[in-house]
C-alpha positions, 0 to 999 in steps of 0.5 A: 707342692712336692712329689716322690717319684718311684720307678718300678721295673717288674715282669709285665705279667705282674703289672696288672697286679701292681695296679690293683694293689695300688688302687686297693691298698696303697692309694687308700693308705696314702690318703691318710698321710698328712699333706697327701695331695694325689697320686699319678701312675703311668704304666708301660704294659709291654716293658713292665715299667711303672712310674708313680708320682705321689704328691704332697703339700710340702717337703715335710709331709713327703719326708714323713711318708717315706717309710710307709710308702716304700714298703709297698713298692718293693713287693713288686720289683726293683724300684728307683725313688727320686 
């Protein structure tokens, strides 16, 4: 199992919007990716910080999804992927 961790720092007022986009747009698309196994999102509503882990069956599946996943996160603020 492999995971892509994304850390988002955004205005706390935008966090609810991000969570809704995560549920309505990102998660349904991610379910279509080959090797996708799950998604975990942790949010700090005071600071606006979000940590999202997208889980994949293997490294190849994780790498194949990089471009598709990254474009959604950059809509909301500064991200750091690990």
